[in-house]
N, C-alpha and C positions, 0 to 999 in steps of 0.2 A: 504494500500500500504506500502510495506517495505521501511524503511529508513536506512541510513547508520548506525545510532546509534542502531536501533532495530536489525540489523544484527550482531552487535558487542557486544554480551552479555557476552562473556568471553575473556580471554587473547588471545587464539588461533584465534578466529573469528576476534577480533580487529586487531591483527597483520596482518592477511591476508588482511583485508580491507585497512589497511595502505599501505601494500606492493603493492596492486593492484593500488592504487591511486597515490602514491608518486614516484618521481624519486629516484634512489638509492643514497647512500652515503650522506644522509641528517643528519647533526649533530644536528639540532634543534629537529628533531623527536627523535633521540637517547637520547637526554637529557630529553625530556618529558617522554619517555618510562621508563627511569631509575628513574625519580622522581615520576610519578603517575601511571605508568602501561598503558597497551594498551587500555582498555575500556575508561578510562578518556581521553587519548590522542585523541581518535576518537571524543569524545564529544567536546573537545576543538577545534579540527580541524573543526568541523561542525558549530562552531560559538557560543558555549555555555560555559559560566563560565570564571572565572579569572585564569590566568596562575600562576603556583607556583613561589615562590620567587627565586627559584634556576635558573630560566630561565629569561634572559633579556626580559623585556616586549615589547620593541620596535622590537627586532628581532623576538619574538614570534608573534607579531601582523602582521608583514610582512609575516611570515610563514602561518598564518591563512588566510590572504587575498589571498595568492597564491593558497592555498589548498582547501578552502571551495567550490569554484565553481566546483571543480573536484570530490567532494564527491558524486558519483552517485551509488546508491544501485544496479542498473541494471548492471553496469560494474562489480561489485563484484560478483553478482550471476552468471553472464556469465562466469567469470574466474573460479569460483568454479565448474560450470557445465562442462567446458572444461577440467579442471584438472581431474575430475572423468572419463570423456569419454576417456581421453588419458592414464588413469591408473597411474597418477602422485601422488606422496606423497608430502605433504607440511610439512616442518619441522620448528619448532620455538625453541628458546633457552629453554633448559630444557628437550627437547625430548632426548630419548636414543641415537639416531644417530646424534644429533646436533653436529657439529664440534666445540668443545670448543676453538679451536685455533682462531676462528673468534671473540671470545669475547675480544681478545687482541686489536681489532679495536676500542673498547670503544664506544663512541657515534656514530661512523660510521660503526658499525657492521650491517650486513643485518637484516632487520625486520623479514624476513622469507626466506626459500629456497624451490624451487620446485625441486624435484629430480625424476629421473627414473633410476632404476637399483639397484646396490649393495650399498645401503646407508650406510652399515657397513664400507665402505672405509672412511667415514667421521668421524667415531668414533674411528678409529685406532690412536695410538699415533702419535704425531706431527712428530717424527723422522722417521716414516714409509713412509712419503710422500715427494716426490721431485718434485718441479715444474721445468719444462724445457720449455724454450721459446726462441724466436729469430726472425730473419728476415722472412718475408713472401716470399720475393724473395731470397730464400736460394740458395747457390751454392751446387754443388755436394759434395764438401768438407764438408760443414756444415751438409748436410743430412747424409753423411757417419759417421761423428763424433757423431751425434745425435743417429744414429742407434746403434753404438758401446756402447755408454754410457747407453742408455736405456736398451739394451739387458743385460748388466752386472748388472745394478741396479735391473732389474726385477728378475734376477737370485738370487740376494741378498734379494728378497722379498720386494722390495720397490714399493710403489704405485706411478705411474707416473701421475703427474698433468700437464695439458696444456690447452690451450684455443681453440683448434680445428681449428686454422687458417691454411692457406696455409703455406708451407715452413717448418720451424723447428717444429712448434707445430704438424702438421700432421705427420711429420717423427717420432716424439716421440710416438704418438698414434699408428702408424702402427707397429713400432718396438716392442712396448709392446704387442700388439695383436699377432704379429708373433711368439713371444717367449712364448705365453701362460701366459703373465704377467697381472698385474692389472693396469688399467688406468682410469682416471677421467677427463672429459672435463667440464670446466666451461664456460657456454654459455653467450653471451651478451644479447640476446633476449629470448623470450619464447621458451620452449622446443618443441613447435609445429612448430617453424620457425628456424630450425637449420641453422646456418650461419658459413661459407659461403656455398652457395648452392652446389658448386662444391665438397664439402667434405661431402655432406649429407649421402652418402652410408657409408663412414668411420664412421661418427658420429652415425648413426643408429647402426652400429656394436658395437661401444663403449657403447651405451645405452643397447644393448642386453646382453653383457658379462661383462661390466664394470659399469660406472656410468656417467650420465649426470646431471648437476646441474645448476641452475640459480636462481638469486634473483628476476627475472622478471616473471610475470605470463604469461600463454598462451596468444598468440596474440600480445605480446610486440615485437616491431621491434628494430633492432640494430641502435643506434645513436652514434655520436662521444662521447658525454658525457658518455653514458653507457659503451663504451669501456674503457674509463679512470676509471670509477667506478669499472668495473670488475677487473681491474688490482690489486686493493687492496685485493681482495679475492684470486687471484692467489698468491700474495706475502705472505698472512697470512696463507694459508692452509698448507704450507709445512715447514719442518724443514730446508730446504735449497732451494734456487732458483738458477738455472744455466742458463746463457745466452750463447747460442752456437755461434750465429752470430747475428749481429745487425748493421745497419747503424748508422751514427753519431747521428741522431735524431730519431732513431727507437722508436716506442711505447713500445717495450720490455724493454727499459731502465727504463721506468716508473714502470714496474713490479719490477725491481731490486730495484728502489728507495723506493717503498712501503715496500718491504721486509726489506730493511736496516733500515727504520724508525722504524720498529717493533723489531729491534735487531736480525732479522733472518740472518744467514750467506748467502752471495751471492758469486757465483762462475762465472767465465767467461772463455771461451775457446779462446785462441789466434789463430789468423789466419795469412795469408800472409800479410806483410806490404803493399802490393800493392792492397789489396782487400778492396773496400769500404764496403763490407758486414761484415768486421771485425773491422771497425773503431769504432763502438760503444763498442764492447767488450774491445778493447784496451783502450778506454776512461775510462771504469770502472776500469780497472787494474791500469792505471796511477793515477787515483783519489784515489786509495786505497779503493774503495767501494767493489771491488770483489777480491777474491783470484783466483790464477791460477788453472785452471782445465785442466788436460791432459788425465785423465781416471777416471773410477768409484771409484778408491781408493781415489783420491783427494776429490771426493764428500762425500764419507763415512767419511773421516777425518774431513770435515766441520761439519757433523752431530754429530760425536763422535770423538773429537780431541785425545782421548786416544787410538783410533784405529790406528793412524798413526805409522807405523813401528812395530806394534804388531807382535811378532813372527819373526822379522827380526833382524839380527845381526847389532849392531851399529858400524859404521865405524868411526874411530877416525879422519881421515883426508879425507874429501870429495874429490872425483876425480877431481872436478872442481878447487880445490885449488892446485893440484899437477903440477909440471912442466911437459911438454909434454914427455920428455925422460923417466920419471918415470912411465908413463902409458903404455910403451911398444908399442907405435904406433906413427906414424907421423901425426900431426894435420895440 
């Protein structure tokens, strides 16, 4: 009978076994992988051997106690079988299409990724990808702005990254597809359980002509923790993250925070001061976490600051500083 350790004979197999068994965003696993590699990490998780000195023994012991009961070889073989049936690829660090941008997450980088579609999107330069996120209960204003931004960015050959959710995320995916652009959806659960179900047709289309990616194996369901963990991937994958609309405590603000922690630029679109759907973007702007975004040119300037004003004449005295009578109109 196969055991979890017998299935983990090399780095790829070991990482897949860990990814199937573990919850995402686990720093102890990341430290062990960096210290001893995947095969030994599986062996340690199964209850064998002493932990390396680089890892706190108490923390590692708690990790093992939590993980060992879940190390089921049948779960791993089933996930592998489903991956094959669905035509999914499994990527690990070092693969040609592995997104090196995720390595910036350090100990919290994904153990593996399941992908369907154009995995080359992940190998593109960081500056080629833009994450667009925001409120699920988006307003018509937010969806309009998202469509305009996305259309202009795809014409500039940027890859649009979003989470497939209702509202702003879905508007970004739709606009990218409508313009023949490239888009990538990062899922919370397994790629056989596209969430939300109301966007299944849209997400299937993204998988057909773009890319679906998840750090969770087939069969995994969305949970609150997995949503929060997914946000670090959305923030890390792109050269810039743009929040179009967000409530004051919107989950999309967490995506912005994750991006900012990595030193990635963040942009926010202002909205009506009376709109609760823009309270979160205004919060980002007031806190200085995000830069003001009014069009795709502002996004490009965050990716490449030298592009701002390129090819434009420099005006010595901005209009905003001039008295009204000198502007030739009544204010």
